[in-house]
C-alpha positions as CSV (number, residue, x, y, z in Angstrom):
1,M,-6.3,9.4,-24.4
2,N,-3.0,9.9,-22.6
3,P,-4.0,11.3,-19.2
4,N,-0.4,12.6,-18.5
5,R,-0.2,14.9,-21.5
6,P,-0.1,18.6,-20.4
7,V,-3.2,20.7,-20.6
8,S,-3.4,24.5,-21.1
9,A,-3.6,26.8,-18.2
10,R,-7.0,28.0,-19.3
11,V,-8.5,24.5,-19.3
12,L,-6.7,23.6,-16.1
13,N,-8.2,26.8,-14.4
14,A,-11.6,25.7,-15.5
15,A,-11.2,22.2,-14.3
16,I,-10.0,23.4,-10.9
17,E,-13.0,25.7,-10.5
18,W,-15.3,22.9,-11.4
19,Q,-13.7,20.6,-8.9
20,L,-14.0,23.1,-6.1
21,S,-17.5,24.4,-6.9
22,I,-19.5,21.5,-8.2
23,D,-22.7,20.7,-6.2
24,G,-24.0,17.1,-6.4
25,N,-27.5,18.4,-5.5
26,N,-27.7,20.9,-8.4
27,P,-29.0,19.1,-11.6
28,A,-28.6,22.2,-13.8
29,Q,-25.0,22.6,-12.7
30,Q,-24.4,18.8,-13.2
31,A,-25.7,19.1,-16.8
32,E,-23.6,22.1,-17.5
33,F,-20.5,20.3,-16.2
34,A,-21.3,17.3,-18.4
35,R,-21.5,19.5,-21.5
36,W,-18.2,21.2,-20.6
37,H,-16.5,17.8,-20.0
38,A,-17.7,16.3,-23.3
39,A,-16.9,19.4,-25.3
40,D,-13.2,18.8,-25.7
41,E,-10.8,15.9,-25.1
42,E,-8.5,18.3,-23.2
43,H,-11.3,19.0,-20.7
44,A,-11.7,15.3,-20.0
45,R,-7.9,15.0,-19.6
46,A,-7.6,17.9,-17.2
47,W,-10.5,16.5,-15.1
48,Q,-8.9,13.1,-15.0
49,Q,-5.6,14.6,-13.8
50,L,-7.4,16.3,-11.0
51,G,-9.1,13.1,-10.1
52,M,-5.7,11.4,-9.8
53,L,-5.0,13.6,-6.8
54,D,-7.8,13.3,-4.4
55,Q,-11.6,12.8,-4.8
56,R,-12.1,14.4,-1.3
57,L,-12.0,17.9,-2.8
58,R,-15.3,17.2,-4.6
59,V,-17.1,16.6,-1.3
60,A,-15.4,19.3,0.7
61,P,-17.9,21.2,2.9
62,T,-19.2,24.5,1.5
63,A,-16.9,26.6,3.7
64,G,-13.9,24.8,2.4
65,R,-15.0,25.1,-1.3
66,K,-15.6,28.8,-0.8
67,A,-12.3,29.4,0.8
68,L,-10.5,27.6,-2.1
69,L,-12.6,29.4,-4.7
70,N,-11.7,32.8,-3.1
71,S,-8.0,31.9,-3.8
72,A,-8.7,31.1,-7.5
73,T,-6.7,34.1,-8.8
74,S,-3.6,33.2,-6.9
75,T,-4.0,29.6,-7.8
76,R,-4.1,30.4,-11.5
77,E,-1.0,32.6,-11.1
78,Q,0.8,29.6,-9.5
79,V,-0.2,27.5,-12.5
80,R,1.4,29.9,-14.9
81,K,4.6,30.1,-12.8
82,L,4.9,26.4,-12.1
83,G,4.2,25.2,-15.6
84,R,1.6,23.0,-17.1
85,G,0.8,19.3,-16.7
86,L,0.2,16.9,-13.9
87,A,3.3,18.0,-11.9
88,G,2.0,21.5,-11.8
89,V,-1.5,20.4,-10.8
90,V,-0.1,18.3,-7.9
91,L,1.9,21.2,-6.5
92,V,-0.9,23.8,-6.9
93,I,-3.6,21.6,-5.3
94,G,-1.1,20.6,-2.7
95,L,-0.5,24.3,-1.8
96,A,-4.2,24.9,-1.6
97,T,-5.0,21.9,0.6
98,F,-2.0,22.5,2.9
99,G,-3.6,25.8,4.0
100,L,-7.0,24.0,4.5
101,Q,-6.2,20.8,6.3
102,R,-9.5,20.9,8.0
103,W,-11.2,20.1,4.7
104,A,-8.6,18.1,2.8
105,P,-6.0,16.7,5.4
106,M,-2.4,16.5,4.2
107,G,-2.0,13.6,6.6
108,Y,-3.3,11.3,3.9
109,Y,-0.5,12.3,1.5
110,L,2.2,12.2,4.2
111,A,1.2,8.9,5.8
112,D,3.6,5.9,6.0
113,Q,1.1,3.7,4.0
114,R,-1.9,4.6,1.9
115,T,-4.2,3.2,-0.7
116,A,-5.8,5.0,-3.7
117,T,-9.5,5.1,-4.5
118,G,-10.6,1.6,-5.2
119,E,-7.4,0.0,-4.0
120,Q,-7.1,-2.5,-1.1
121,R,-3.9,-3.8,0.4
122,T,-2.7,-6.0,3.2
123,L,0.4,-5.1,5.3
124,T,2.3,-7.4,7.6
125,L,3.9,-5.5,10.5
126,A,7.1,-6.3,12.3
127,D,5.2,-8.2,15.1
128,G,3.2,-10.3,12.6
129,T,0.1,-8.2,12.8
130,L,-1.9,-8.0,9.6
131,V,-3.5,-4.7,8.6
132,D,-5.9,-4.6,5.7
133,L,-6.3,-1.1,4.2
134,N,-9.6,-0.3,2.5
135,T,-10.1,2.1,-0.4
136,H,-8.5,5.6,0.1
137,S,-7.1,4.8,3.5
138,A,-3.9,6.0,5.2
139,I,-2.0,5.0,8.3
140,D,1.2,5.7,10.2
141,V,3.0,2.9,11.9
142,R,4.8,3.8,15.2
143,F,6.4,0.9,17.0
144,D,8.8,1.6,19.8
145,Q,10.1,-0.2,23.0
146,D,6.9,0.8,24.9
147,Q,4.0,0.2,22.5
148,R,2.8,-0.8,19.1
149,R,0.7,2.0,17.6
150,I,-1.1,2.6,14.4
151,V,-2.4,6.1,13.6
152,L,-5.4,5.9,11.2
153,R,-5.3,9.1,9.2
154,E,-8.1,8.4,6.7
155,G,-10.4,5.6,5.6
156,E,-10.8,2.2,7.1
157,I,-8.6,-0.8,8.3
158,M,-9.0,-4.3,9.6
159,V,-6.5,-5.4,12.2
160,R,-5.5,-8.9,13.0
161,T,-3.1,-8.6,15.9
162,G,0.1,-10.7,16.0
163,H,1.1,-12.4,19.3
164,P,4.9,-13.1,19.2
165,A,6.3,-14.9,22.2
166,G,7.1,-12.6,25.1
167,E,5.4,-9.6,23.5
168,Q,4.2,-7.3,26.3
169,R,3.7,-4.0,24.5
170,P,0.1,-2.9,24.1
171,F,-1.3,-2.7,20.5
172,I,-3.2,0.6,20.0
173,V,-5.0,2.2,17.0
174,E,-5.2,6.0,17.3
175,T,-7.5,8.4,15.5
176,Q,-8.4,12.1,16.1
177,D,-11.3,10.9,18.3
178,G,-9.3,8.7,20.7
179,Q,-7.6,5.4,20.9
180,L,-8.5,1.7,20.7
181,R,-6.5,-0.9,22.7
182,A,-6.6,-4.5,21.3
183,L,-7.2,-7.3,23.7
184,G,-6.0,-10.1,21.5
185,T,-8.4,-9.5,18.7
186,R,-9.6,-8.9,15.1
187,F,-11.4,-5.6,14.6
188,L,-12.4,-2.9,12.1
189,V,-11.7,0.9,12.5
190,R,-13.3,3.4,10.2
191,R,-13.0,7.2,10.1
192,E,-16.5,8.7,9.4
193,D,-17.8,12.3,9.3
194,Q,-19.4,11.9,12.7
195,G,-16.4,10.2,14.4
196,T,-14.5,6.8,14.5
197,R,-16.5,3.6,14.2
198,L,-15.1,0.5,15.9
199,S,-16.4,-2.9,15.0
200,V,-15.2,-5.9,17.0
201,L,-15.1,-9.2,15.0
202,Q,-13.3,-11.3,17.5
203,S,-12.4,-11.1,21.2
204,A,-12.5,-7.5,22.6
205,V,-11.2,-3.9,22.3
206,A,-10.9,-1.2,24.9
207,A,-12.1,2.2,23.6
208,H,-10.9,5.5,25.1
209,A,-12.5,8.7,23.8
210,R,-9.9,11.5,23.7
211,E,-11.6,14.0,26.0
212,L,-12.8,11.5,28.6
213,P,-11.0,9.4,31.3
214,G,-11.2,5.6,31.3
215,E,-11.9,2.9,28.8
216,V,-15.0,1.0,27.7
217,V,-14.5,-2.6,26.6
218,L,-16.4,-3.6,23.5
219,H,-16.9,-7.3,22.8
220,E,-17.2,-9.6,19.8
221,G,-20.2,-8.7,17.7
222,Q,-20.4,-5.1,18.9
223,Q,-19.8,-1.8,17.2
224,V,-19.7,1.7,18.6
225,L,-19.2,5.3,17.3
226,M,-16.4,7.1,19.2
227,R,-16.3,10.9,19.2
228,R,-13.7,13.0,21.0
229,A,-16.3,13.8,23.8
230,G,-17.4,10.2,24.4
231,L,-18.8,6.9,23.0
232,G,-22.2,6.2,21.5
233,E,-24.4,3.4,22.6
234,P,-22.9,0.0,21.6
235,M,-24.9,-1.8,18.9
236,A,-24.9,-5.2,17.2
237,L,-22.8,-5.6,14.1
238,G,-24.7,-5.6,10.9
239,P,-24.4,-8.3,8.3
240,G,-21.1,-8.5,6.3
241,A,-19.3,-5.8,8.3
242,D,-16.0,-7.2,7.0
243,A,-17.2,-8.2,3.6
244,W,-15.0,-5.5,2.0
245,T,-11.9,-7.5,2.9
246,H,-13.3,-10.1,0.5
247,G,-14.0,-7.5,-2.2
248,M,-17.8,-7.4,-1.5
249,L,-20.3,-4.9,-0.1
250,V,-23.2,-6.5,1.7
251,V,-26.4,-4.5,2.5
252,D,-29.6,-5.4,4.2
253,N,-32.7,-3.2,3.5
254,A,-30.4,-0.2,2.7
255,R,-31.5,3.0,1.1
256,L,-30.4,3.3,-2.5
257,D,-28.8,6.6,-1.7
258,D,-26.7,5.0,1.1
259,L,-25.7,2.1,-1.2
260,A,-24.5,4.5,-3.9
261,R,-22.6,6.6,-1.3
262,E,-20.8,3.5,-0.2
263,L,-20.0,2.4,-3.8
264,S,-18.7,5.9,-4.6
265,R,-15.9,5.3,-2.2
266,Y,-14.5,2.7,-4.5
267,R,-14.7,4.6,-7.9
268,P,-13.4,7.8,-9.2
269,G,-15.6,10.7,-10.1
270,Y,-19.2,11.4,-9.2
271,L,-22.0,8.8,-8.4
272,G,-25.3,10.4,-7.6
273,V,-28.9,9.3,-7.0
274,S,-32.1,11.2,-8.1
275,P,-34.2,12.2,-5.1
276,K,-37.1,10.3,-6.7
277,V,-35.4,7.0,-6.1
278,A,-33.1,7.8,-3.2
279,D,-35.3,6.0,-0.6
280,L,-35.8,2.8,-2.5
281,R,-34.6,-0.2,-0.5
282,I,-32.2,-2.9,-1.5
283,T,-30.7,-6.1,0.0
284,G,-27.8,-8.0,-1.6
285,S,-24.1,-8.4,-2.2
286,F,-22.2,-6.2,-4.7
287,P,-18.7,-6.5,-6.1
288,L,-16.3,-3.7,-5.1
289,K,-13.7,-4.4,-7.7
290,D,-16.2,-3.7,-10.5
291,T,-18.6,-1.0,-9.4
292,D,-20.1,-0.7,-12.9
293,L,-21.2,-4.4,-12.5
294,A,-22.6,-3.6,-9.1
295,L,-24.7,-0.7,-10.5
296,N,-26.0,-2.9,-13.3
297,A,-27.0,-5.5,-10.8
298,L,-29.6,-3.0,-9.5
299,L,-31.5,-2.8,-12.8
300,P,-33.5,-6.1,-12.7
301,T,-34.9,-5.4,-9.2
302,L,-35.3,-1.7,-8.9
303,P,-37.2,0.8,-11.2
304,V,-34.0,2.7,-12.0
305,Q,-31.8,3.4,-14.9
306,I,-28.2,4.5,-15.2
307,Q,-27.3,7.8,-16.8
308,A,-23.6,7.9,-17.6
309,H,-22.6,11.2,-19.0
310,T,-18.9,10.0,-18.8
311,R,-17.1,7.3,-16.9
312,W,-16.6,9.9,-14.1
313,W,-20.2,11.3,-13.9
314,V,-22.9,8.7,-13.3
315,T,-26.4,9.1,-11.8
316,L,-29.2,6.6,-10.9
317,E,-32.5,8.0,-12.2
318,E,-36.1,6.8,-12.1
319,R,-36.9,4.5,-15.0
320,P,-39.7,5.7,-17.2
321,A,-42.9,3.7,-17.1
322,G,-43.9,1.7,-20.1
323,P,-42.1,-0.7,-22.4
324,Q,-38.3,-0.3,-22.6
325,K,-36.3,-0.3,-25.7
326,P,-34.4,-3.6,-26.3
């Protein structure tokens, strides 16, 4: 299948509506989508083209999905005017998300550096600082005569600050929740739904919430969630906090649902967990470069089975009792 071959406006309209309205907690709707996806190769191609743009749309909050669905008529009209194929999809979805940055920020697309879903990359900045970008991450780099600043737009980074001779400019990582000033250090910064998570791996970092005066210094082995209105209680780092920089995910007594949610950041499409097995607990290390292998590693230790309707629609279900087919 050539994913770049044009698709009809009718199929493209249907794919857009599925992408905006699909509900991961609605099994009947999931089954209906799977039937639509499998019914025609063109359906699968349209869905893959949408997936090339941004998986964030499928998890947009309800208000965002409704607003986009309400504009479906004008969206279809734009498709007809702009032509078919991937270029048209890019522009149409771009127009929709531009007006709804609260749910699908354009900052990701306009950032100086970004990674796609499943991609990881290391950057060397002008001062020798190394920045590892995790999956679906985006940053702006703003160095001037007064400071060295990174703006984290999306995702997660690890920073290993450079220390060139005579360098006096502070090194700062900024997010929408505040800023983090490095104190000769190695640290992780991750954008989460609830705020910005700082994890200090070496030395210390001074955290400044956007709406509060002053800084709070976090030391090696500590993590904290920073919101615009303040900082949470500092906590000890969990095991393998930086394991993703080595291509691994390490969990200790994690809920299966939480593990799947983390793995889903590294693969296109939908990865869901049945409520019947969502609270099962798991400890282990899982490869991020091959999430199918990671999922199969669950089978010997948990009473679950993998239901793959397509490569882009996978769920973990309860395994039936009794002898299994070879």
